[in-house]
N, C-alpha and C positions, 0 to 999 in steps of 0.2 A: 593495279592498285586494288587492295582488298576492300570490298563493299561492307560498310558498317550498317547495322540495323538499329535505328533510333526510335524511341517512343517517349511520350511524356510520362514523367515519373509521378506516381501517386504517393502523397505524403499524409500522415495523420494530422487532421485539422483540429479535432476536439474529441473529448471523451466525457460521457455522462452516464448516469444510471446506477453508479456504485455509491452507496452511502458509507458502508464499512465492510472491508474485506475481512474474511476469517483467517487470513494468513498472519496478521499481526494483532497485538492486543490494544484495546482502547485504554485511555488513561485521562484523568483530569489534568488540566493545566491552569495555572493562575490567570485570572482575568485582570480587569482594570482595578487599580488600587489594591493589588495583591489579594483580591477576592478569589479564593480557591473554590472550585466547583461551578464557576460561571461558564467555562469553556471545557471542551473535551477534544482530544486528539486521537485520530484513527487513520488507518491507511485505506485508500480507495484505488485499487489497481496500482498504477505507477505513481499515484499522487498521495500526498499526505495532507489531510484536511483538518482544520480546526473548526469545530461546530459549536454553535451556541444552542444548547438543547431547548432553552426556554422559547426561542423564536424560530428554531429550525433554520438558522442562518449560517452561511459559510463565512467565517471570519477571515481565515487565511488559507491559502492553497500553496503548497510547496511542491515544486516539480523540478526535475533535472532537465538540462538542456538536450541531452542525447540519451538514447537508450529506451527500451520499452519494457524493461524488467520490472516486475511488481515489487512493492514495498513488503518486506518480511518482518521488520521490527522497528519500533519507534521509542524514543525517550525524550522527554522535555525536561529542562532544568533552567533555573534562573535565580540568581541571588538578589537581583533588583529588577526594576521595570526596564532598565536600559539594556541589559545583556541577557534577555530571555533567548535561549537557544533551543533548537530542536535537532536531534540527531536522528538520521534516517538511514536504515540499512536496506539493501536491495538484494534481489535474488541472484545477481551476478557477482556478489561479494563487495560491491561498492558501498562506501559510507560517506554521507554528506552531512555537514553541520550547517544549518540555516539560522540566520538571525530572524527571530519571530516578528519583529517590527518591520524590518525592511524587506524580508524575504530573500536576501542575498545569501549566497553560499560563502561561509567563512573558511571552511576546511573541507577537503575531500581527499580520500585515498581508497585504495582497494585492499580490503581486509583479507580476502581469500579468493579462491577460484570458484567456490560455491556460495550458496546463499548465507547471509548474515542471520544467525539463529537467535542471538540475544545481545542486549546492549544496556548500558547504564551510563548516565551522564550526571556528574556531581560537580558543581562549580565549574572549574576549568579542566577537569579530568574526565576522559572518555575511555570506556572499555567496550570492546565489541568482540564477538565470537564468530568465527567462520573456519571451516576445515578442521574442526576440533582444536583450534588454537585460539588464544586470547591475545588481542591487540590492545595495548595500553598506550594512550596518546594524551599528551599535554597540549592543550589548545593554545596556551600563551607562548610557550617556547617552541612549539612546532616539532617536538621530538617524541619518539615513541619506541616501544619494544614489543616484540612478538614472543609470547610465552606458550610453552607446550607442556601438557601434563596429562590431559584427559585422552581417552582412547575411544570416545564416542562423541556424538553431537552434543554440544553444550546447550543446555536448556534455560539456564538462568544465571545472571551475574548481578552482584550487589557490592557496591563500594561502601566501606566504612571509613568515612573521611577522617573522623577524629582519631581512630585507631590506626589509620594508614594501612588498612587491610582490604583484601578482596575475597569474596566468597563466591564459589562457582559450583554448579551442579551439572551433571551430564547423564547421558544414557548409559554410561558404563557403571551406573549404580553408586557412584562416589560423589561426595561433597568435599571440595578442597578449599583450604585457606591459603591465601597468598600474601606474602609480605611485599608491599609496594616499594619499599626501599631497596631491598635486595633483588626483587622481581623473581622470587622463587617460591615454590610451594613448601610450606613447613608443617602442615597437618592435613589429615584426610579422615573423614567420617565414613565408616563402612557399616554393613549390616542391612542394607536395603535389598529386597528380593529381586528387584529389577530396576529399570531406568528411573531416575529421579527427575520428575517432570517439572517440579516447582518447589520453592520453599519460601517461608515468610519469617520475619524477625519481629520480636516484641521485647518489652522491658529493657530498654537501652541496649538492644541487640544481644541480650543474654539468653533469650529463649528462641529456639529455632524449631520450626515445624516444617516437615518435609512430606511430600505426597508422591506416591508411586503407582504401580498398576493395581495393587490390591485395594481392599476396602478399609485400610488403616492409615491414619496419620501418625507419623513418628515424631516424638517430641524430645528435644535435646536441650540440656542446660549448658551454656558456654560460659566458662569462667576465664576472663581475660587477665593475664598476668601483666602487671605494670613493668615497663622496661627497666632493666637493672643498669645503674650507672657504674662507671669504672671504680669509684670509691667503694661502692657496695661490694663489688666483686673482690676488691683487695681485702676488705674486712672479712667477708664471708669465706673467701677461698682458703682452703687449708692445704698443707703440704701433702701432695699426692705421691711424692717419691717413695714414702715409706707407708706401706699398707699393712693392716692387721691381717692375722692369719685367717680369720673368719670373714673378712671383708670381700665382697664380690667386686668385680670390675665395674666402675661407674662411668657412664658416658661423659665425655669431656664437656659437652654443651648442656649438661643437665640443668643448670641454673638459667639458661637462656630460653626455655620454653615460653611461648607467648600465650598459649591457651591451654585449657584443660576442659574436655567435654565429658558430660555425663548423660547417658541415655536414661530418660525418665519413664518411657513406656509408650504404648500405642493408644490412640483414641479411635474408636470405630466410627465410621461415617455410614450414611444410609445408601449412598450411591454405589452401584456395582461396576460402573465403567471407571477408567483411569482418571486421575486428577489432572486437570488442565491448568488451573489457575488457583493460587492461594494468595490472599491479601489481607493483612491486618490494617485496621484504620490507624491514622496517625497517632492516636492515643494508646494503641495496643490493647484495646478492650475487646473488640469484636474481630473475629476471623471469618472471612468470606471464602468458602470452598466451592469451586465450580468444576464440574466434570462435563462430559458430553451428553448428559441427560437434561431434561427440561427443568430439573429441580436444582435450586441453589440452597446450600446449607450454611447456616449462620451459627458460629460457636462463640461462647462468651468465656473470656479469660478472667479468672477470679483475681481480685486484688488481695492485699495482705490481710485485711480485716475479714474478708469472706473466707480466706484460706484458714484463718484461726478458728472461725466458727465451724467450718466444715470438719477440721481436725478434732475439735471438741466434740462434735456430734458423732464422729466416727469412733472416737475413744469411748464415748458413753455406750454406744451400741456394743462394742467389744466387751465392756465390763458387764453389760447385761447378759451377754452370752457366756460369760465366765472365761473369756480369753485374756491373755496377758496384754496389757495396754502399752507396754514399753516398746514393742516393735511396730506400733501403729504409725504409718507415715502416709502422706498424700502422694498418690500416683498421678500419672498424666491425665487419666480419665477423671480425676477429682479436680484438676486445675482448669482443664479445657472442656467445657460442657456444651453439647449441642442443644440449642434452644429453639431454632426455627428452621422450617423447610418451606421455600417459596417456589411455587410452580409458575413458570413464565409462559408467555404465549407461543414461544418457539424455543428451539434448542439454542443455548448461548454459545458464543465462540470465545468471549473474553469478558472481563469485568474489572471495575475499579471502585474504590470505596473512599468516602470522606470521613472526617472526624465527627463523632456524634454530638448533638446539641442537647443540653439538659433543659427540660421544660417541666414546669409545675402546673398540674391540672387537677383541680378539685382536691387539694390537699394530698395529692400523690405525685410523685416524680416519675418521669419517663425520659427515655432517650429517643431523639429523632435521628435516624440513621439513613443517609442518602448514599446510593450507589448507582452506577450506570452499567448497562449490559449491552454488548454488541451481539446481535442475534444472527443465527445462520440464514434467516430469511431477509438479509440486507436491510437491517433496521436497528435503530438505537432506542433504548428505553431507559429512562431515569426513574428510579423507584425510591420511595420513602417509607421506612419502617418505623412504627411506633412500638418501642420495647419498654415494658415496665422494669423498674430497677429491682423489684422484689423477685425472688426465685419463682420459677414456674416450670412445668413439664414441657417436653418437646411438643411443638405444635406445627401443623401444616397449614399454610395460608395460600389463598388465591388472590390474585391482583384485583383490586377494585379501582374504579375511576373517580369515586366520590369519597368525600371525607366522612369518616365514621368515628364514633366515640369508643368503639371496641378497642381494647388494647390487650395483646398486640394485634396490629393490622398492617397490611401492605397496600400502599396506594401508588398508582401510576401517576407520576408527576408530569413528565414530558416525553414526547416521542419525536423522532426524526424519521419520517417514512415517505414523504411526498416525492422525494427526489429519486425514487427507485421502485422497482417491482418487488413483490413479496416472494415470488418464485422466479426461476430462471426464464429469461425472455426467449420465446419460441418463434417470434415472427416480427418483421419490420417492413416498412414501406415508406417511400417518399411521397409528398403531396404533389399536386399538378405543377405548382410553381417551384417545387424543390426547396421551399423555405421551411417546411415542417416535416417531422418524422413521427410516424405512428408505430408504436410497439405493442406487442401482445404477450401476456403471460397467461397462465392457466386460470387466474382469478381476477384479472383486471387488464385494462388497456389504457395507454397513456399517449397523449399528443405532446411532442416536444418541438421547441424552436431550434432549427438547425444552426442559427447564428449565435444565439445566446445560450443554447442548451438548457433553457428553462422549461419546466413542466407547465404546459398550458391547460391541460384538461386531463381528468382521470375518470374512467368509466368502470363502475363495479356493478355486477349483476347478482352478487351473492345475497344482498339484503334488499333486492328490489321486490316490491309488492305486486303480486299478479293482478290484483284488482285494479291497479292503476293503468294497465296496458292491455289486459285481455280483451281482444276484439272478436273472439270466436263466438259462435252462436251458443255453444254449450258452456255453462259456467263450471270452471274446474278450479275452484279456490283451494281445494284441499291438496292439489298437486304441487309438488315442490320442483324448483328449478334445478337443473344440473349445476354442479359447482365448478366445473373445469371446462375451459374453452380449448378448441383445437385449431380453428382458422377463422378469418374474417375478411370482409371486403368493405370498402367505403364508397358512398355515393354522394355526388354533388349536384344540386339542382341548378340546371342551366336555363331551360325553358320549361320548368315544372316537370315535364315528363322526360325530357332529354337529359339523361344523367351520365356524367362522366365517371366511369369506374374503371379500375384496373385490378387484376387479381394475381395473387401469388399463391401457389398451391401448397398442399400438405399443411403442415403446422405453420401457416403463413397468412398474412393479410397485407393489404395495401391501403394507403391513405392519400386523400386529395385535399389540398388546403381549402379553407373557407367552406368546408363541407358541412352538411346539416344532418346527414344520416349515415350511420355505420351499421354494417350487417355482420352479426356474429354467428359462428357455427359452434355450438356447444356440444360437447361430448361427455356425457356422464359415464365415467368408467365403470361404475357399479351397475347401473341400470341400462346404460347405453340407449337412452331414449331418443337421441337424434333430434334435439330441439334446434330451431332456427329462431334467432331473436333479431329484431330490427330496432336500432337505437336512434334517438334524436340527440345530436351533439349539443344543440343549444340548451336543451333542458336536462341533458344527461340522463334521460329516462328511456325506458323500453316502449316503443310504439306498437310493435306487433310481435306475437309469439306463435310459431307454427310447431305444434307438439308432435305431429305425425309426419314430419318431413322425411324421415327414414326409419326403418325398423331396427337399425343398428347404429353404430357410431358414424357420425358424419365426418368423412376423412378430408374433404376438399371442397372449396368453392371457387368458381371462376366467373368473371364478368364477360358478357358477350361482346362481340366485336362492334356492334352498333350501339353499345353503351345503354341499352334499354332493358337489360335483364341479367339474371345470373343463372348459373348451372351448378348444381350440387351433386356430389358423388359420395357414396358411403360404403360401409362394409357389407351392406345387404345386396351388393352387385347392381344397384340401381342408380340411374342418372335421371335427375329431375330438372325441369326447366321452369323458371319463374320470370315474370315480367313485372316492371314497376308501374303502378297505377296510383292515381290520386283518389282518395276516399274521403267523403265528407264526414267529419266527426259529429258528435251530438251537439257541440257548441257551434256548428256551422263552419268550422275552419277545415280547409282541405289538409289531409294528412297522407303522406306517402305510405304505400303498403305493397306487399308482394302477392301476386296472383299467379297460380300455376297455369302455364300457357300451353304446354304440349303433353301428350301422354308420357307415362313413365317408360324409360328405356332400360333394358337389362343387358349387362355385359357378361363375359364368361367367368370372371373371377372378381374378388374384392378389389376395390379401387384404392390406390395409394396416393395418386396426385393427378391433376388434370389442368389443361390450359386451352384457351380458345385463340385462334389466330387473329391478328389485328384486322384482317379483311372480313372477319366473321364467316369464313367459308368452311373452316375445318375445326373439329374438336379432337384434341389429343388426350387420350386417357391412358395412364400407366396402371398396370394390374399387378397383383401379387404373384402371378405366375411368370414373372420376369419379362413379360411382353409389354409393348407400348402400341396401342391400337389407334389408328387415325380414322375418324368418321367425318362424314358430311354433317354440317350443322342442321340443315333443314330436314333431310331425310334420315339422318343417323345411320347411313349406310357405310360399312367399313370398306376402306380403299387400301389401307396398308396395315401390316402387322410387323412392327419393328422388333427384332429379337437379336440378342447378342450378349446381353448382360447375364451374369451368373448369380445375381441377387436382385431383389425387388428394386425398382427405380423409385427413389425417394423424392426427387425433384426434377422438374423439367421447365423449359422456357422456350418461347418462340420468338424469333427475331422480328424486328419492326417491319421488315419487308415481307413477312410471312413465307420465307423461303427455307429457313433453317430451323432445326430443333436441336437443343442441347439437353442432354440427360445426365444425371448423376445417380450413382447406385451405391449400395452398401458393399459392392465388390471392389471398392477403392478405385474405380475407373470413371472417366467422363467420356461420353461419346457425342460426336457431332453428326447429325443426320440431315439429309436433303429431303425436304417435305414433298417435293413434286414426285420423285421416284421411290422414296423410301430407302435409299441406300445409305450406308454408314460411310462418311467421308474420312473420319479419323477417330482413333481411340487413344486417349491420353491416360497415361499410367503413372504419373508423377506423385500422386497422393499416396501417403503411407498409412492413412487411416480411412475408414469409411466416409464417403462423401455425403454431406448433409444438405447442400443447396448449390444450385447453378443459376447463373443469370447472364443475359446479354447486356452490355452497356449500350443504350439506345443510340442508333444512327452512327455507330462506329463498327470497326472490325474487331472489337475486343469482347471478351467474355471473362467471367470470374467464377470461381468455384471455391468451396470451403469444405473442411472435413472436421472430424472429431478431435484431431490433434491440435486445433487452434490455428491452422495455417489457411491463408487465403491466397490462391494462385490465380494469376492473370494469364490469359491465353490470347494469341493472335489467330483468329479463325480463318483468315485468308491464307496465311503462310503456315498454319498448323504447327505452331511452336509455343513453348512456354516462355513468358516474358520475365516475370519476377514473382516473388513470394512476399506477401504482406504479413508481418508478424506483429502481435500485440496482445491477442487473447491468451489467457492462461488455461482455458479449458476448451471444450468443444464449441465451435461456431455453429449456431443453429440456423441462422437465416441471413440472407443478403438482400439488399435493395440497391438498385442502380438508377442513375438519372444523369442529367446534364444541367449545367448552370445557364447556358445560353438557350433559352426557349423561344426565341423570336420566330424561328422558322416553324416551330410546332404550333404556334398560336396565330400565325398570320392568316388573313382571309384572302381567298382567291378572287382576283378581279375578273369581271365579265369579259369574254373574248368575242370577237366578231365572227360571224359565220363565214367560213372559207370553203374553198373547193376541197375535194377529197385529197388531192395531191398536196395542197397547201396545209391542210389539217395534219396530214401525216408528217410533213416536214416540221411543222410547228411543234407537234407532239414530241418528235425526236429531239429538237432543240430544247424543249422544256425539260425533258428527262436528263439531258446532259447538264443543263443549268442546275437542276435539282441535285445531281450527283456532285457537282462542284461545290454547291452550297453546303451539302452534307459533309463533304470532306473538310470544309472550313469550320464546321461545328466543333467547338472545343469546350473544355471545362467539365470533364466527367466527375461524377460523385458516386462513391460507394459507401453504403451504410451496412455495418455488420453488427450482429448481436450474438451473445453467447451465454453459456451456462455460468459464467463468472459475473452475471448481471450487467456487464458493460455494454454500452452502445457507442460504437466507434465510427467516426466520420472520416473518410479518406477523400481528399480532393486532388484533382489534377494540378500539378505545379508547373512553373515555367522551366524547371530544370529538366534536361534531357536525360534519358536512360539509354545507354548504349550497351547492347547485350554483350559484346565482346569484352568491354571494360568491366561489366558486372561479374562476368565469369572469372576474369582475372583477379578482381578484388576478392571474390569468394575463395579462390584458391590461396591467395596470399593470406587471408585471415586464418584459414585452417593451418597453414604452415606457421603463421605467427603464434597461434595458440600452442602448437606443439613446441615451438622454440622457446616460448616464455616459460614453459614448465622447466626447461633445463638452463634458463638464462640467469638464474640467481647466482650472484658471485659467491665463490667458496674461498674461505681463508686457507692458505696453504698450511697443511699440517693439522687443521682443525676438522671437527666433525661436519658432515654435510648438513645442509639446512633442514632436511627431512628428519634427521636424527638428533639434532641439537635441541636443547630445552629452551633456549632463548635465541633471538635473532633480530634483524632489523624489522621495523614496522611494515606491515602489509606485504604485498607481492608486486613484482615488476609487471608493468603493463606495456602496451604498445607506445603510449605517450612517453614513458621513461626511456624506452629504447630510442625513440626519435629525439628526445631531449639530449641524450648522450651524443648522438651524431651532431646536433646543432651546437652543443657546448664544445665539442672537439673542433668544430669549424670556427667557433669564436676564439679558441686558443690560437689557431693558425692565423686568424685575422689580426689578433693582438701582436703576434711576433712579426708579421709582415709590416704592420704600421710602425712598430718600434724600429725595425731595420731602416725604413724610409726616413724616419726622423734622425736616426744616428748618422745616416749618410749625408745629412745637411741639405737635403732637397727642400725647396721653398715652394709655397703656393700649391701644396698638394691637397687635393680634395679628399676628405675622409671617406672611408668605405660606406656604401649605402646602408649596411646593417648598423653601423655606428650612428648614422643620421637617424635611422628608425628608433634607436635607443635614446635619442635626444642628447648626445654627447659627442664631442670630437676628441676626447682623451681616451687612448687605448686602455689604460688601466681602469678607468671608470666603466668603460664598455665591458671589459671582462668581469668586473665585480658585479655589474648589473645582470650579466648573464648567469653568474653564480647565484645571485639572489633570486632570480626568476625560477630556479629549480623547485622551489617550494611554494610558488604562488598558486592559488587555487585555480584561476582561470587562464593561466599562461599556457600557450601552446608548447613552450619550452619546458614547462614544469609538470610534475607528477603529483602535485598537491602535497599533503602532509608527509607522504612517504617517498617524495621524488628525489631528495638529495642523496640518500644512501644508495638507492637502486640506480640512479643515474651515474654517480661516481663509480659504482661497481662495474658499469658497462663501458667505460672509456678504456683505451689501450694503455699499456705500460709506458709507452713513449710519451703520451700526453700527460700521464700522471707524473712522470719524471720532470717534465717541463712546467707543470703546474705547481708542484710543491714549493719551489723557491719563491714564487710569487705569493703564495699563501702565507709563507713565513714573513715576507716583507710587509704584507697587509696587517698581520698580527702585531708586528712591531710598531706600526703606525696607529694601531687602535681602530682599524676599519672593520666594522661588523665582526666584533670579537667572537661572539657566540657562534655565528655561522661559519666563520673561517676556522675556528677551533674544531668544530664538528667535522669539517671537511678534511683537515689535517689528520685527525685521529682515525677517521675511516680509511683514508688512503694509505696511511702508514700500516694499519692493520692488514689491509689487503695485499700490499706490496712490501711486506716486511723484508723478504729476501732481497729484493731489488735495493731497498734502502740500506741494508747492511753491507751490500757488496759495492756500493758506490760511495766514494769519499765525499763528493760534493753533497749528496743527499744526507750523509751523516752530519755534515756541518749545518745543513738546513734544519735538521731535527734539533741540534743544540741551540740554534738561533730561535726556533719556535718555542723551545722549552723555556729559555730565558725570557722571551717576550711574554709568554703566558704568565710566568711568575710576576713580571712587572705589571701586567694588566690586572692580575689578582690583587697585588698590593695597592694599586691605584683604586680599584673598586672597593677594597676594604677600607682604605682611607676615606673615600667618598661616603661610604655607608656610615663609617664612624662619625664623620663630621655631621652628617645629616641627623644621626641619632643624638649627638650632643646638642645640636640646635633644637631638636624636638624636645629634649629634656629641659633645656633652658626655657623654651616657650611654655612647657607644662608648669614649671616652677613659677613663672610670672603669672600665669593664669590662676594657679592655686593661691598665690599671694593676693592677687586682686580679689578673688572670691572670699578670702579670709577677711580682707579689709571691709568689703561690703557686708559680710556677716557681722563684724564688730560694729559697724555703723548702724546696722539694723538693731542690734542689741542695745546700743547706747541710746538710740532714738526711742526705742520702746521703753527704756528705763526712765528717760526724761519725761515721757508722756505720763507714766504712772506717778512720778513724783509731783508733776504739775497738777495732775488730777487729784491727788491726795491733799495737796496744799489748798486747792480750791474748795474741796469738801470741808476741810478744817475751817477755812474762812467763813463758809456759810453756816457751820454749826457753832461758831464761837459765840454769837449773841445769845444762843439758847442754853449754853452750858452754864452751870452754876459756878460761882467764884470758888 
């Protein structure tokens, strides 16, 4: 029997640290009581988050149940507070529609094989773009179509609901207009020099502004032609059979053109980089233009009165110059004027704008314009502009946090920044009880709760005052602190001087919970001063600063094995030793400080990373000359020089028993060394990108490593094999931290033992070691924390589920074969064009779920026929099939109908979501289709699920047309279904007509009742006036003369 190798599987438990990803655009969503601007929607990795900028609160979080692919586009829509929906597109081509109030998925389907690039959701109509194709989906009916016309990535989609049109732009430099009725492209705008990255509409969708790679915005005027009725065509259409001699050939559909476009000109913008986002406010007055610079540009679109004044002024200037005024017209640069340039705190990734508010201030009117920006530094900023209505020249503004009377001005209203770092996370570590996570970026450090993923504390040293912490003898108030950190360690006071610390080298640091002091290693890249800063976590202030720690950049920090000091290494080839001591401050309170304990040691090359063995016996130093040197801690005498890497070692770790070393290098390899003899036990070469960090999982036989490709690999260091790969990061993984949830053995106290003889002591020691090994083998609950350049902090925890290597390898091979098969598995209509060349096709793409659904549906057809045969044979007391019991019915027809209805259910294992019906029916065999068609015709005659059954009949007949025409029985089925469909249409028409008649009757009754009330009010008012006049006459009668 073949031996299987099993391990505990690690699954993602939580993700935090991302506020807004730059892969999708931010947008405002309506809040409570239809208040627009209260909430904003943005993507955060694989999550979609609704933020409240005013309070920095997470209102809603939308996540998919499976998959680690990030969100690439978002769109929110809602006609009322009941049916707010959020459409989310992912990098793997999946599309989910969530209900904003409940958070449930209403619809899901796969739009393509690659990422969803654009999306729009209006009322119950959703359009999404993937694979250069447009997927049109009706949420209510559950039907959709895939349209193809562009030859590049589609960058923007916009639905015109009232005109029943769709506008799309793509990287093929075209803007296309689509008719949603016929689902075909009927017009194309050309003339762009490169990809069209975005466009915006204003003036009832009649003005279109597009942005490309150059520094110009192109303006178009779109004239929409009203649809022509049949009577108009009969009146206007002339006899084309007799043509004049001078008449040219006229297109047959000349009178059916829906739009006419006129190019108005170009408007120059200030930015030099390509346009990324264009957005008009809801009133169409202001245009927000965002590129990849730090500057945002605001344009003002003139109204009709302003255009008349500008035309009059332009005509007057022409007359003064002696030019003819008949040819004077307004161009695009006269209608769309640049008015403001706003510099942000960082480069923006996307933005959205609200309608301006008219405010009167000191006899002058101005607009208050709000917009929100998602920045590249993982931050949201909401800005308010004060813009006067009177004309003014182009101005450049800086953001201010206070309210000023200057107009125009730009004020920062709200920010969302506490839930993430401003730069990519370069280090992480777990606390001693593994309940906290500490992360480090170049400008700040944060402490997180592992269970709630809440940010507990933030340390910043950029704005710290040196006078508050400088304890050196010489006053250096004029010196400035470095602004970027490279590594850190954390200390916890146990018995004042006994400090529990652990170190992770290179751009890394570690954290211990309930700690009071944290030690930073700051590296100023410009001056490379080599500062060391000691922080107090309770006050979040700097306790001590060592300015001359190193002559160059400090590369690494390590905690000693006895937990009483630290060791630092830098680019100056020096290793320094510090001990922790208590120092009495001026106020008499003892304060922790660092004191240099040993003379400075020098190594042969610059240090890249370093670590100390847990038994405090050895120090391992990695050098830039590709070597790893092992020294004694007390004498700093070198005992081993480990070589074999072909690039510098960027990370290393020592096992908990101080026996093994694991190193990771930029040469894409991971090596396992034995510390006693210095020999290399194994070389792992599975990484495809340079390795960035390696770690042992404490008290286990497992290790993990990560690379710049975003992959985390898990290794068995006893059997020297790769176990699995953890995926989730979209960029480089910069650091790892490992721990265990069961810390009982790590914190237990040793009980005193009796003095025994030498033989008894030896036997007892052996039994104790065996018992310790057994207890360590039972230790479970591993934790892995990973951080990356995508700002994400991911927590992986050991699950109860087993991971069998042989099964995982087989599943991986099956997935690869399945992906290749799905590319060719889309059904092709005989005699028709293939799906890749056809302009229209069924919604979405087939998936593994649709293939499995086809197998299960064919099994349901077989079960239905078996149950019907049993009932026809007259057998009694027959138990129904278990699958029928699972469906909650004992009727074979109801069972088969429920199986068909489940094909488009969002969460059904038998379904493929919104695109499940067509792709599933296209995957069943011809024999099952021939047996299913008569049943569908029978259901249609009975009126069961008319819409669903009609779709199934139409799709099956289209795919198996040759089979239907060659079989007499199926031809009769088609006649029956055709007659049944007409009957159902007549029935539906009569029902709708009766309902309309009833509504008209109710309308008339309501109108009559309103008229009666109106007349009663008029009569009552007349009577009051008459009575009032008579009373007045009665009072004046005695005074009037005879």
